[in-house]
C-alpha positions in Angstrom: 123.0 78.2 44.9 120.6 77.0 42.3 117.5 77.5 44.5 118.4 81.0 45.6 119.1 82.0 42.1 115.5 80.8 41.0 113.9 82.5 43.9 115.9 85.7 43.3 114.8 85.6 39.6 111.2 85.1 40.5 111.2 87.7 43.2 112.4 90.4 40.8 110.7 89.1 37.7 113.8 89.1 35.8 112.9 86.4 33.3 111.0 83.1 32.9 112.1 79.7 31.5 110.3 80.3 28.2 112.6 83.2 27.3 115.7 83.2 25.3 118.7 84.6 27.3 122.1 85.9 26.1 124.7 85.5 28.7 127.7 87.7 28.9 130.7 85.6 29.7 134.2 87.2 30.2 135.6 83.9 31.3 135.9 85.0 35.0 134.5 83.1 37.8 131.4 85.2 38.2 130.2 84.8 34.6 131.2 81.1 34.6 129.1 80.4 37.6 126.2 82.5 36.2 126.3 80.4 33.0 126.5 77.1 34.8 123.4 78.0 37.1 121.3 79.3 34.2 122.0 76.0 32.2 121.0 74.0 35.3 117.8 76.2 35.7 116.7 75.1 32.2 117.0 78.4 30.3 117.6 78.5 26.6 120.7 80.6 26.1 123.7 81.6 24.1 127.1 83.2 25.2 128.5 86.5 24.1 132.0 87.5 24.7 134.1 90.7 23.9 137.7 90.5 23.1 139.1 94.0 24.1 142.7 93.0 23.2 144.0 94.8 26.3 146.1 91.9 27.7 147.8 90.4 24.7 147.9 86.6 24.9 145.6 86.6 27.9 142.8 88.1 25.9 143.2 85.5 23.3 143.1 82.8 25.8 140.1 84.3 27.4 138.2 84.1 24.0 139.3 80.5 23.5 138.1 79.5 27.0 134.7 81.0 26.4 134.5 79.2 23.2 135.3 76.0 25.0 132.5 76.7 27.4 130.1 76.9 24.6 131.2 73.6 23.5 130.9 72.1 26.9 127.3 73.3 27.4 126.3 72.8 23.8 125.1 76.4 23.2 125.9 79.0 20.5 128.6 81.5 21.2 129.1 85.1 19.6 132.4 86.8 19.9 133.1 90.4 19.0 136.6 91.9 18.5 136.5 95.2 20.3 139.7 97.2 20.2 139.2 99.3 23.3 142.3 101.4 23.0 141.3 102.7 19.6 137.8 103.4 20.7 138.9 105.2 23.8 141.3 107.4 21.8 138.8 108.2 19.1 136.0 109.2 21.7 138.5 110.7 24.2 137.3 108.5 27.2 139.0 106.2 29.5 139.7 102.4 28.6 137.1 101.4 31.2 134.5 103.5 29.7 135.4 102.4 26.1 135.1 98.7 27.1 131.8 99.3 28.8 130.4 101.1 25.7 131.7 98.5 23.3 130.4 95.7 25.4 126.9 97.0 25.9 126.5 98.2 22.3 127.4 94.7 21.2 124.9 93.0 23.6 122.1 95.2 22.5 122.8 94.9 18.8 123.1 91.1 19.0 120.0 90.8 21.1 118.0 92.6 18.4 119.5 90.7 15.5 119.0 87.2 17.2 115.8 88.0 19.1 117.1 87.4 22.6 114.6 88.4 25.3 117.2 89.3 28.1 120.9 89.8 28.5 122.2 88.3 31.8 125.4 89.8 33.2 127.2 88.5 36.3 127.3 91.4 38.7 127.0 90.3 42.3 126.6 91.8 45.8 130.3 92.7 46.2 130.3 94.5 42.9 127.3 96.4 44.2 129.2 97.4 47.3 132.2 98.5 45.4 130.0 100.6 43.2 128.3 102.2 46.3 131.8 103.5 47.4 132.9 104.6 43.9 129.8 106.8 43.7 130.1 107.9 47.3 133.7 109.2 46.7 132.6 110.9 43.4 129.8 112.8 45.1 126.9 110.7 43.9 123.3 111.3 45.1 120.7 108.7 45.9 120.7 107.3 42.4 124.4 106.5 42.6 124.4 105.4 46.2 121.7 102.8 45.5 124.2 100.8 43.5 123.8 98.6 40.4 120.2 98.1 39.3 119.1 94.5 39.3 117.3 95.1 36.0 117.7 97.9 33.4 115.8 97.5 30.1 116.9 94.0 28.7 119.8 93.7 31.1 119.3 91.4 34.1 121.7 90.7 37.0 120.5 87.3 38.6 123.7 87.0 40.8 123.1 90.1 42.8 122.0 88.0 45.8 125.4 86.2 46.0 128.7 87.4 47.4 132.1 86.8 45.8 133.0 84.3 48.3 129.7 82.3 47.7 130.4 82.4 43.9 134.0 81.2 44.3 132.9 78.4 46.7 130.3 77.3 44.2 132.8 77.1 41.4 135.2 75.0 43.4 132.5 72.6 44.7 131.3 72.1 41.2 134.8 71.7 39.7 134.3 74.7 37.4 137.3 76.3 35.7 137.7 80.0 35.1 140.0 82.6 33.9 141.8 85.2 36.2 142.1 88.8 34.9 145.5 90.0 35.9 144.3 93.6 35.8 142.0 93.0 38.7 145.0 93.0 41.0 146.3 96.5 39.8 145.8 99.2 42.3 145.8 102.0 39.7 142.0 101.6 39.4 139.7 102.9 42.1 137.5 99.8 42.1 140.5 97.6 42.9 141.7 99.9 45.7 138.2 99.7 47.2 138.2 95.9 46.7 141.6 95.2 48.1 142.3 97.9 50.5 139.1 99.5 51.9 136.7 96.6 52.1 139.2 94.4 54.1 139.5 97.1 56.7 135.8 97.6 56.9 135.4 93.8 57.4 138.1 93.9 60.1 136.0 96.5 62.0 132.5 95.1 61.4 133.1 91.4 61.0 131.1 91.2 57.8 129.2 93.2 55.2 125.6 92.1 56.0 124.6 95.5 57.4 126.1 97.2 54.3 124.2 94.8 52.0 121.0 95.6 53.9 121.6 99.2 53.7 121.9 99.0 49.9 118.7 97.1 49.7 117.0 99.8 51.7 118.5 102.6 49.4 117.1 100.9 46.4 113.7 100.6 47.9 113.7 104.3 49.0 114.9 105.4 45.6 112.1 103.3 44.0 109.4 104.9 46.2 110.8 108.4 45.5 111.0 107.8 41.8 107.3 106.6 41.8 106.1 109.5 43.5 108.2 112.0 41.5 107.1 110.3 38.2 103.4 111.1 39.2 104.2 114.7 39.8 106.4 115.0 36.7 103.6 113.6 34.5 101.3 116.0 35.9 103.5 119.0 35.0 104.7 117.7 31.6 103.1 118.0 28.2 104.4 117.0 24.7 103.7 119.8 22.1 105.2 119.7 18.6 107.9 117.1 19.6 108.9 119.3 22.4 108.6 118.6 26.2 107.0 121.5 28.0 107.4 121.5 31.8 105.4 123.9 34.0 107.3 123.6 37.4 104.7 125.4 39.5 105.4 125.4 43.2 108.2 123.3 44.8 106.8 120.2 46.7 106.7 120.5 50.4 110.1 119.4 51.9 112.2 120.0 48.7 114.3 123.0 47.8 113.8 124.6 44.4 117.3 123.4 43.3 116.6 119.8 44.3 113.2 119.8 42.7 114.6 121.0 39.5 117.2 118.3 39.6 114.5 115.6 39.9 112.5 117.2 37.2 115.3 117.4 34.6 117.8 114.5 35.5 116.1 112.1 33.1 117.3 114.4 30.3 120.9 114.1 31.4 121.3 117.4 33.2 123.7 117.0 36.2 122.9 118.7 39.5 125.3 121.6 39.0 123.5 122.5 35.7 120.0 122.1 37.2 121.0 124.7 39.8 121.8 127.1 37.1 118.5 126.4 35.4 116.6 127.0 38.6 118.4 130.3 39.2 117.6 131.4 35.5 113.8 130.3 35.9 113.5 132.2 39.2 115.1 135.3 37.7 112.8 135.2 34.8 115.7 134.8 32.3 113.4 133.9 29.3 115.6 132.7 26.4 118.3 131.3 28.6 119.7 128.1 26.9 121.1 125.1 28.5 122.5 121.8 27.1 123.0 118.2 28.2 124.6 115.5 26.1 121.4 114.6 24.1 119.1 117.4 25.1 118.7 121.2 25.1 116.6 123.3 27.4 115.1 126.7 27.1 113.7 128.8 29.8 110.5 130.4 28.4 108.5 132.6 30.7 106.9 130.2 33.3 107.9 127.0 31.5 110.9 125.0 30.6 111.1 123.5 27.1 113.2 120.5 26.4 113.9 118.9 23.1 116.5 116.5 21.6 119.5 118.3 20.1 119.0 119.2 16.5 121.5 119.8 13.7 122.4 123.4 13.0 122.8 122.5 9.3 120.7 124.7 7.0 119.0 122.7 4.4 116.6 123.6 1.6 113.9 121.3 0.2 112.3 121.7 -3.3 108.5 121.4 -3.8 107.2 120.8 -7.2 103.7 121.4 -8.6 103.2 117.6 -9.2 104.0 116.8 -5.6 101.1 115.3 -3.6 102.7 114.4 -0.3 105.6 115.6 1.8 107.3 113.7 4.6 110.4 115.6 5.0 111.0 118.3 6.5 107.3 118.5 7.3 104.4 116.3 6.8 101.8 117.8 4.4 99.3 117.0 1.8 99.4 119.0 -1.6 97.0 119.4 -4.3 95.9 121.8 -7.0 92.1 122.6 -6.9 89.6 125.0 -8.5 89.4 128.5 -7.0 85.7 128.2 -6.1 86.3 124.8 -4.4 87.9 126.1 -1.2 86.1 126.1 2.1 86.5 129.6 3.6 86.8 128.0 7.0 89.9 126.1 6.0 91.6 129.3 4.9 91.4 130.6 8.5 93.3 127.6 9.8 97.2 128.6 10.1 98.0 124.9 9.3 96.6 125.3 5.8 98.3 127.3 3.1 96.2 128.2 0.1 97.9 130.2 -2.7 97.0 131.6 -6.0 98.6 129.1 -8.4 99.5 131.5 -11.2 101.5 133.7 -8.8 103.8 130.9 -7.8 107.0 129.8 -9.7 107.9 126.2 -9.2 109.8 124.6 -7.7 109.1 126.3 -4.5 111.6 126.1 -1.7 111.3 125.2 2.0 114.0 126.6 4.2 114.6 127.7 7.8 114.5 131.5 8.5 117.6 133.8 8.5 118.1 137.1 10.2 116.9 139.8 7.9 114.1 137.8 6.3 111.0 139.9 5.5 107.6 139.2 4.2 104.3 140.8 3.8 101.9 139.0 6.3 98.3 138.3 5.1 96.1 141.4 5.8 99.0 143.9 5.9 100.0 146.6 3.4 103.8 146.7 4.3 106.4 144.1 4.9 107.7 143.0 8.3 110.8 141.4 9.6 110.2 137.6 10.2 112.0 138.0 13.5 109.6 140.7 14.5 106.6 138.6 13.4 107.9 135.8 15.7 108.2 138.3 18.6 104.6 139.4 18.0 103.6 135.7 18.0 105.4 135.2 21.2 107.3 132.2 19.8 110.1 130.7 21.9 113.5 130.1 20.5 112.8 126.5 19.8 109.6 127.3 18.1 111.4 129.8 16.0 114.1 127.3 15.0 111.5 124.7 14.3 109.6 127.1 11.7 109.9 126.7 8.1 109.5 129.3 5.4 108.0 128.6 2.0 109.6 130.6 -1.0 108.8 131.2 -4.6 111.7 132.7 -6.4 113.2 134.1 -3.2 110.0 135.7 -2.0 108.4 134.4 1.2 105.1 132.8 0.5 104.2 131.3 3.8 105.6 131.3 7.3 104.5 127.6 7.6 101.9 126.9 10.2 101.5 130.6 11.1 100.8 133.1 8.3 100.6 133.2 4.4 101.9 136.3 2.6 99.5 138.8 1.2 100.7 138.8 -2.4 99.9 135.1 -2.9 96.6 134.9 -1.2 93.5 133.5 -2.8 91.0 136.0 -4.2 87.7 135.9 -6.0 89.6 136.1 -9.2 91.8 133.0 -8.4 91.1 130.2 -10.9 93.5 127.6 -9.6 94.6 127.1 -6.0 97.8 125.4 -4.7 97.1 124.1 -1.3 99.4 122.7 1.5 97.7 121.2 4.4 99.9 120.2 7.3 99.1 116.7 8.7 100.1 114.8 11.8 
């Protein structure tokens, strides 16, 4: 299997001999064979093992076995104690989900700390087949049916070309020891039901799994082609504005329904298909202001665009600004200075990203805060006051833009709707001797 492994790695450009690999080793036959092959292929590597404490003495023996493998191959080993039960209870997820989160979080953190180039995990062709059926039964689309990716970020799967039988044969022929996980025999897990009940029946009917392996390869290729074409179209319709993603869907590409097109536009932000259908309906019905949420993002329907941003904290904070400050990094980036009244370029005053104020009319420290319902100010050039919410409406700001806007106050009086309009009472006049300026940067 050594030559097929080398060819598979080269074909998929998973890594090269000069790179440093972290190999995930559970102690099972798959990871033991992967370790043996990578050592023989000449890679510099170390082992990583998670003890989930799920099987009592067995878990301890698995850990000790992995440590003995490190001694056998003369390579470093990193072991993490990962109490999966506690993590699952805390995060209200299944034990399997908890183990996966803990495992991959450990691998990623260790890779950064120890400068590993790639993390090799031992998924193989039969794992891929089982995953296909799991996703099929759960109603997965093309992304789920194409199975386990050969490479995702730093994670590589060099054994995806091999079947479980080939791996076990290699282990026996090379006198490799391994640990058996007793939970793999339990039929309470869907994967084990597929492995022990469904796949044997399919093999009885078809004689082998070659056609299924081929179908999975085709699905991967089809998905890659589709993603490549869709990425081009998404890029054309997407702009980044003020840390927000603005998507202009335009017309639906030929051959796709509107619902399906919105799914492909938005799935990278974690919106499932049933949610993108609702977003499409809201967009079609011109429901401006309609708000949707995924795990890490929120989306706003705004006229003929979709605005996406990462979820932000709803906490209302205030930030002081002192007369001696010269630079702000948080919550806005700005340069501050005090200058003579006759040193101001009139063209700069017209730029909404610049705030110029009569210094003697300000009381320090000033305060930066988010707007609240009922806030009023007197916009530059107006005689009377105006609700900030009405000002936002006149400016045609979206909900996200409103939430991102800061107000500058002096003793509770609004001095500036930052980035939009200063207040009339604080403007610079011909009688202004000293000017306090705030210029937004970046």
